[in-house]
N, C-alpha and C positions, 0 to 999 in steps of 0.2 A: 449305471452299467459298470463304471470303474470299480465301484465297491464290490459288485458281484465278482468281477475278474480278480480283484485282490484276494477274495476269499476262495478263489480257485473253483468257481462254479458259475454257470450261466443262469439268468433269471428263470429260464424255462425249466432247467433241470432241477433246481433246488426244491420246489414243492413236490416233484415226483419222487425224489430220493427220500425226502422226509416221509411221504405217504407210504412208500414201500416199507420203511422201517417201522412205522406204527402199525402197519398191516399185521405184523407178527404179534404185536401187543394184543390186538383184538382176537386173533386166533387163540392166544393164550387165555383170554377171558372165556372163550367158548369151552376150551378144555377144562378150565377151572370150574365152570358151572357143571359140566358132566361129572367131574370128580366129586364135587360137593354133593350132588344128588346121590351118587353111589355111597359116599360116607354117611349121609343122612339116613339112608335106608339100612345100610349094613351095621352101623354103630350109632344109633340115635343119641345116646348120651354124649358121645364124643362130638357129634354134630352140634348139639346144644352148646357145648363148651367153646365151640369155634365162633360163636356169635360176635365176640368182641372184634374179630378181624373185619367183619362187614361193618360193624358200628364205627370202627376207627376210620375206615376209608370214607364212608359217607360224611363223617364229621370233618375230615380233611377237605372234602369238596365244599361243604357248607361254610367252612372257614373262609373260603374265597368268594362266596356269593356277594356279600355286602360290598367289598371293595370293587368288584367287577361292575355291579349295578351303579355304584357311585361314579366311577370313572366314565362309564358309557353314557349315563344320563347327563352328567355335568358337561362333558364334551359335546354331546348332542344339543342340549338346550342352550348351552353357552354360545353355540355357533349360530343359533336361529335368531334372525333379526327381529321377529315379532313374537311376543309372548302369546298372542291369540292363537298362533299356529299350534303351539303345544297344547293349549286348551281344547282345540278342535280334535287333535289326535286322541286325547284322553276321553273326550265326550263320545266320539265314535266307538272307541274301544269298549267303554262301559255299556253303551247301548247294544252293541253286538253281543257282549257277554250275557246280558240279560235275556236276549232273544234266544240264543243258542242253548243256554241252560234250560230254558222253558221247553224247547224242542226235545232236548235230551231227557228231561223228566217225563214228557208225554210218551216218548218212544219206550222208555222203561216201563211205563204203566201199561201200554198196549201189549208188549211182549210178555210182561209178567202175568197178564190175564190169559194169554194164549197158552203159555207153558204151564201155569198153575203149579209151581213147585211147593214143596213143604208138606205134602200129605203123607201121613203115616209115621212121622217122627214123634218121639217121646221127649217131653220136657223133664229133665232131671234137676235135682237140687244143685248139682255142680253148675249146670247151665244157668240156673237162676242167679247164683252168686256171681258168675261172670257177667251177666247182664247188669246186675246192680253196680258192679265196678265200673262198667262203661258209662252207665247213666251218671255216676258220680263225677267222672271226668268231664262230661258235657256240662254238668251243673257249675263247673268252675268258670265257665265263660258264657256270657250272654251277649246280646247285640250291643248294648251300651258299652259294656266292658271292652268288646272287640273294637268299637270305634274309638274309644278313648285310648286304647292300646296302640293306635297308629302314631300317637304323639310320644316321642321318646323322652326319657327323663332328662337327659342332657343332649347336646348336639352330637357328641361322640358315642353315646351309649347305644345308638342304633347299630353301630358297627360291632360293639362288644356283645350285644344280646342276640344278634343274628336274626332280627325281625325284618322280613322283606319289605313290608309296607312302611315301617319306620325309616328304613334306608331310602326307600323311594321318596318319602316326604323330604328328608334332609337333602337328598340329591337334587330334587326339583328346586328347593329354596336356594341352594348353592348355584345352580344353573341360572336361575333368574337374577341372582345377585351379580353374577359375572356378566350377564346381558346388560344390566344397568351400569356396570363399570366401564363398558366400552373398551377402548384401546388399553386402558390401564389394567384390564384383566387378562391381557394377552400373555404375560409371563406366567400367570397362574395356570392358564389353559395349557401352555407348553409343558409346565411341570407335571400336570395331571396326565398329559399324553405319555410322557416317559413313565409315569407311575403305572399307567394301564399296561404298557409293554412288560413291565416287571411283573405285574400281577398275573398276566396271562402266561408268562414264562414259568412262573411258579406252578400254575395250574397244570401246564403241560408236563412238568416233572412229577406232580402228584398222580397224574393219570397212569404212570407206569406201575403204580401199586394196585391198579384195578383188578388184575387176576387174583391177587391175595384177598382183596375185599369181596369179590364175587364168590370165591370158594367158601369163605367163612359165612357169608350171608345165606347162600343156598343150603349149605349143610345144616345150618341152624334151623331154617324153616322146615326142611324135610324131616329133620330129626324130631322137631317139636310136634309136627302135624301127624306124620305116619300115614299108612295106607288106609286104615279103617275110616278115618274122617273123610278122606278123599272119596272113597267109594260110596259112603252113605249120603254124602251131600253133593254127589256128582251132578245131579239135575240142576241145582241152582248155579253151580259153577259153569256148566256148559251153556246154560241159558244166558248167563251174564256175559260170558266171553262172546257168544254169538251176537248178543245185542250191541255190544261195543263195536264189533266188526261191522254190523249193519249200519250203525250210526256214522262210523268213519267212511265207509264205502258208499252208502246211499244218500248221505246228507252232506258231509264235508266235501267229498270228492266232486259231485256235480256243482255244488256252490262255488268251489274254488275255480273250476274250469269255466263256469258261466261268467264269472266276474273278471278273472285275470288271464284265462286261457293257459293256466299252469296245470300240468297233469299231477294229480295227487300222488300217484305211485312213484313218479319221478322224485317228488319232494320227499316222500317217505324213504326212498332208496338213498337219497342224499343224506338223510338223518339216520341211516341204519345203525351206525355205531352208537349213537345216543340211545336208540331203542334197546340195543343190547346192554348198554350200561344200566338202563332203568330196569330191564328184565332181571338182571343179575343182582341188583341191590334193592329192588322193590321200592325205590325212591325216585320220583321224578325230579326232585331238587338236585340230584347228582348230575343231571344233564342240563340244568338251567344255564350255567355259564357258557357251555358249548353251544346251546341253542342261540344265545344272544350273538355269539361270534359268527355262527354259520348264517344266521339270518342277515346280518350286516354284510357278510361276504357275498351273499346271494343277490344283493341289490336293494334291500330295504334300508331306508335311511337310518342313521344312528338315533335321532330323536324318537322315531316310531318304534324301533327295537327297544330302546331304553325305557319307554313308557309302557308299551303293550305287553311285553313278555313278563316283567315283574308283576304288573297288575293282573294279568291273566292267571298267574300262578296262585293268586288269592281269590279271584272272582270268576274265572272261566274254567270251572271244574266240571266238564261234561261227563267224564267217567264217574265222578262222585255223584252227580245228579241221577244218572241211570241206576247206579247202585242203590241210592236211597229209596227210590220207588220200587224197584224189584225186590229188594230185601224186605221192605215193609209188607208187600204182598205175600212174600214167602213166610214171614213171621206170623201174619194174620191167619194164613191157611194152616200152618203147623200147630198153632195154638187153638184151632177150632173156632176162630172168630173172623171169618172172611168179611171183607169190606164191601159195602154196597157201592154201586156206581157213584152215588152222591157223595159218599164218604171218600171215595178215591179222588174225585175232583177237588174236594176241600183239602185232601192230603197233598195233592199236587201244588195247590196254591201255597200251602204252608211250607212245603219243602223248597219252593223257590226262594223263600226268605231264609230258611234254615241252612240251605246249602252255601249261602254267601258267607256264613260265619265258620265254615268248615276249617278254613286255614288257621283259625284262632284256637283250635282245640287239639290237644295231644291225641294222636291216633284218630285223625280227622274223620274218616269215613264211618267207622263203627261207633265212635263216641257221638258224632252228630246224629246218626240214626237213633241211638238210644235217647239222646236228649230231645229229638223231635217227637218220638213216640211218647216220652214222658209228658210233654206238653199237650200233645194232640190226642193220643190214645194210651193212657197210662196202663190199661189192662194188657197191652201187648208188649210192654217193656221186657218182661221175663223171657219172651221168646227170642230176644236178641242173643241170648247165650247159646242158642242152637248153631249160630254161624260163627262164633268166636274162633273155633278151631280152624276154619278154612279162610278166615278173613285175610290172612297174609297173602294167600294165593290170589284172592280176589283183588287185593290192593295193587297187585302187579297190573291187572287189566285196567283198574282205575287210573293208575299212574300213566300207562301207555296211552290211554284215550285222552287224558288231560293234556299230555304232551303234544299229541297230534293236533288236538283242538287249538292249542296255543300257537303252534307253528302255522296252521292255516289262518288263524286270526291275525297274526303279524303280517302275513302277505296281503290279506284283504284290507286291513286298515292302511297299510302302506299304499295300496292301489287307490283307495278312496280319497286319500289325502294328497295324491300325486307325488308320493315319496317312494315309489317302487320302480326300479329299472328293469323292465321286462326283458330287454335284450340281454342284459347281463345275467339275469336269472336263467334264460335259455342256454347261455354258454356254460354257466356253472352246473346246471342240472344235466347237461349233455357230456360233462367231463372236460370241457375245453378250458375251464378255469378251476383247477383243483384247489381244495381248501388246504391251507398250510397247517398240517397237524403238529408241527414242531413249535410254532409260536402262537397259533390260534389267531393270528393277526395278518393282515395284508401288508407286511412290512416293506416289501419291495415297492408297492404303490405309495405307501406313506413316505418312504425315503425319496421318492421321485417328486413329491409335491413341493418341497422347499426349493427345488432347482429353479422354478419359474421366477421368483423375485430377483435372482442374480442377473437376469436379462434386464437391460436398461429401458426397454420399451414402455413398461407401465408407469415409469416415474413421472413423465410430464403430465399424464392424466391425474 
């Protein structure tokens, strides 16, 4: 309290003031998105030239992902007394990811058959060349290479190469090592705690560049795509967006409520700024650090957040799973080679495996689709070129669905492992405990924790 008074603010007023300030930031993001769309339609060539603005902003966010994952996992795992508890969290998370990805693939298959998009489109030489390029990207990575790629070249190269799973592995090893060190590891944990505050402060500073990044990213997408591609392929786009909404509302929502009694729409409203960030940059990774901070603030324990969120970004790709099946049916119909029910079932089983390696491929969704068809139905690969033009718009729905799926997964795994504070979540989602947008950390609570040892009561024990 004295620290808050010395800064000239009360503990209750500080988060509110910071939130009001960042409120204008996200209003600026919305304005930037609208301006970007206008520039993309009015001056397509200029819009394409603005792409580096969006690329630079996403690169700045990605720069912070590895240190944030490292700090969160090391502090979480290092504070857990039993290593088996961490293994239980990871096992539950992986099992849940497999089940939900299969459900998402099945829903994409059902809706794809009902909508039956792709009829009447013509395959051009340009489309064939684009499909060949995507298949070549997928050929660069297979399952074995993906698994071996989890192991970094050196202990620190995971941070320099920006690979999420490599960072996850190194962080877990460091956390278990600190567990084994016991009290001797306490100074290291204290140092990493200060490092985490520094990293989140830097991230909060970077977020003020969001309007510029959103403007450049949207202008480039609209300028490169144009109106013609949007109108000619509107059926698959509308069908895909509808299916993603159906999955989130009819599958994730009831599941979340039945298990944890948390309302899905309250959770999504709590994460509204992250959804806006993803929508404006077409990258779910741009919101990964904020998702980790917000899930921990909401009442999910640090070990669960540190393990579930980064793993989910590689293995819990619900939106990508829906895209793979719907896009395959679209390509099959457009090329005049519709799939029989038996072929669709075998395709579903194949895509369950193929979707798990999507994170290891550049341009994950489209390249994984081309690679899967190359191995399963080579005659359909050329048809991938038909959706290259609108893939960027579909990638936004993929990213939003993946993000929502990972947020729900984090709450569910936290509940199943007894690491979820439902009462705190109720207060956070109702607005009683606002998230600190300035630091992205609960610094007032963290500052209050060291006060307890100053009291002499615990010493005799």
